[in-house]
N, C-alpha and C positions, 0 to 999 in steps of 0.2 A: 453596502450590506452591513447590518448590525449583527454581531455575534450573539447567539442565544445561550450558548452552553459553556463557552470557554472564555477565560479572562486572558488579557495581554500580559503573559508572564515571561520570565527568563528561560529560554529553551536551549541555552548554549551547550548543555551536556549532550544534546541529541544532534549537534552539528555534524554534517558528514565529514569524515576524515579525522574527527577528534577521537571518539571511541568507536562509532559505527564506521565500518570500512567504506571507503570510497575510492573509486578509480576515474581517471579522466574519461570524459564522454558520457558518464552518468549523471542524471540530474537529481538534485535533492528536491524537497517539497516543503513548503511553509508548514511548520509544525502545528501552529494554532489552527490553520485551515484544515488540516487533516483531522485533527481532533474535533473540530466543529462538524465536518462532514459525518465522521463516524457517529457522533452523538445525535445528530439529526436522524441518521439512519436507524440507530438503536431505538430512538423514540417511536419510530414507525413500526419497526419489527416487533417491538415489545416482548422480547424474550430475556430471561435472566442472563443467559450466556449464548453467545453467537459464534458461528463460524464465518471466516472471511476469506474471500478469494480475490487476488489481484492478477488478472490475465495479462497484464503488461507490466510485470513487477520490477523490471530493471534490476537494480541493486538490492531490492527488498526494502527500500528505505521506509516507505509508508507502512508496510506490514511490521517492520521492527519498532518504529516509534509508537504505533498503536499497541503493540505487544508490551512495551515498557510501561505505557501510561494507563493502559486498561486491561492488563493481564487478568484481572479477576472477572472480566466480563467476556473473555474470549475462550472458546473451547478449542478451536483449531484454526490454524493459519495455512492457506494454500497460496502459492504463487507460481506463475509460469511466465516464460519469456522465449522469444525466438532465438536469443543469443545464448550459446553455451557459456560464454564468459559471464554474462549476467546471472545465469543460474548458479554458477559456482560462487559468485560474489554474494548473492542473495542467501545461499546457504550459510555462509560464514556470518552474515549479519543476524540471521534468525537464531544461530547458535548462541549469540550474545544474550538472549533472553533467559538463559539459565545461569546459575551461580558458577557452574564449571566453565561455561564459555566466557563469562566476564573475567573470571580469575585468570583464565588463560590469556585473555586480551590484556589484562593488567601486567602480567609477566612479560608480554612483548613490549609494552610501552615502557616498563622499567628497564629492560635492556636497552632500548632506544635512548632513554634518558641517560643511562650510564654511559653510552657510547658517545652521544652528541651534545648532552647537557642543554638541550633546548628547553626554553620555558614552555613551549607548546606541549611537549611530552609531559611535563610536570602537571600542567592544567588538565591534561587527559586523564592522568593517573587520579587526580582528585575527582574528576567526573565519574570514573569507574566506581569509586568509593560510594558516591551518591546513588548511582544506578543500581548498585548491589542491593539497595534497600527496596527497590521496586520489583525484584524478580524472585521467583520461587526456585528452590533447589533444582528441580528437574525441568524447569522452563515450561513453555507452551508447545504442545505437539504441533508439528508442521510438516509440509511436503512441498519442495520446490522442484519444479520439472520443466523440461523443454517443450514448448508448444508454439506453433505458429497460429495465433488466434484468428488470423484472417482465412485460414484454409481448413483447420482441424476442428471438427465438431466432436462432442463426446458427452456422456452422461456424468463423467467424473471430472472434478469434484462436485459435491453438493454443499452449497454455502447459503447462509442466511443473508449475507451482505456481499455483493460484488462491488469492490471500490478500486478505481484505477485512474491514473493520470495518463491519457493516451498521447502518443507522439504528436508533436506540432509540426507544421510546415510541410515541405515536399520530400520527406524521407522516401527513398526508393521502395522500401518494403512496407509503406503505409499509404499515405494519401495520394502520391503521385501515380502509383500504379493501381490503387484501389480508391476511386473517387467516392465510393460510398463505404469507406473503411469502417466508420462508426457503426453503421448498421449491420455490416457484415460481422464485426465483433459481437454485437448483441444477439444476432441470429445464432452464432456459434456457441454463445454461452447461455442460451435460453434454458437448456437442460441442466446447466450447473446452478441454477437458482432455485432454492426451495420455494414451495408455495408460500405466498405472503412475504417472501423476501424482497429486498430492494437492490437496485444497482445505483451506485453513484459514479458518474463519469465527469472527470475534470478535463477541459480542452481549451483550445483557443476559441475565439468568437466565430471563426469561419466554419468550424465543424458543428454539424447539427445532428440531433437524434431524430430520425424519421421512421424507425422501425414500427411497422403497424402491429406488432405483437406486444407492444409495451405502451404505458400511458404515463405521462409525467406527473409527478406529485409535488414537485418543488424545483424551483430554479433561482439561482442567485450568481452574482458576479463579484469577484474580488481582484481588483487591478485587471490584468489581461486574462486572468483565468475565468472561465465560465463553468459553473458546476450544475448538473442536471441530475435529480434524484428521480428515478422511474421504477415502475413495477409492472409486472405481467398484467395484461388485460385478461379478463375472463375469456376462456376459449371461444365461447360463441361470439364475443365482440371482435375477435381478431381473424375471424374466418372471412 
C-alpha cells in the first residue's frame, strides 16, 4: 500500500511506555498507519472537526496519538473496552492531551530520573517538552467507559468516525466464542455512527466484514494488518 496522506517521519515521542502509559498485555499500533487511516476517513467524512469512537480502545493508544497529532480536527474522543484495567489506562492516556496532564507526567518522569538516572527517563522528559507544543491548555473532551461491544448495544456515543484495531487470534472473549465477532461489533455500533460517518476496522487477514448493513468504500493492507473502511448502506439497501 502507498501512503496518500502521511510521510515516513520519526514518531519516537509517541512510543508506548515513553510518555504514553503502557502496561504489559496491551498492544501499541503503528503511528503512521493510524494517521493514514484517520486522514482517509476524514477525507470521506469531509467535516472541519470530527468526533471519534474506538469501541475496542485498550490502552487508548490510537485515540491518544490522533489527539496529539490532529487535535485541531477533533471535537470529542470516545473509547470503550470490556476490561476495567484498560478503561483506567485509557483515561490516564487521554489526560495527556492537556497541558496539565502532560506536566503531571513530566513531574513523574523527573522523579523517576532523579531516582534511577536512566537515559530512557531523560529521553521521555525531552519528548514531553515536544508534545507540549501539540496540545491545548484544556485538552480534547473525552469519555472512556466500560462496554462489552459483543453484547451491549446503545445509541451512545454518536461519532463521525469509528476506528478500531480489533483483537486477533482465538481470544476467549472475541473470535473463539464469537465466530462472527466483527459483524456483531458492527451491528452493536450501528447506532453509534452518525449519518455519512465511516468505520475503519483494522484486523488480521482471517477476519472479514460481512455485515449487510454496511458497504465497503476502501480496503488496503499493510504487513499483516488489513484495514477496511466502510459506511452505512442506505436503509432501503440493507433491508
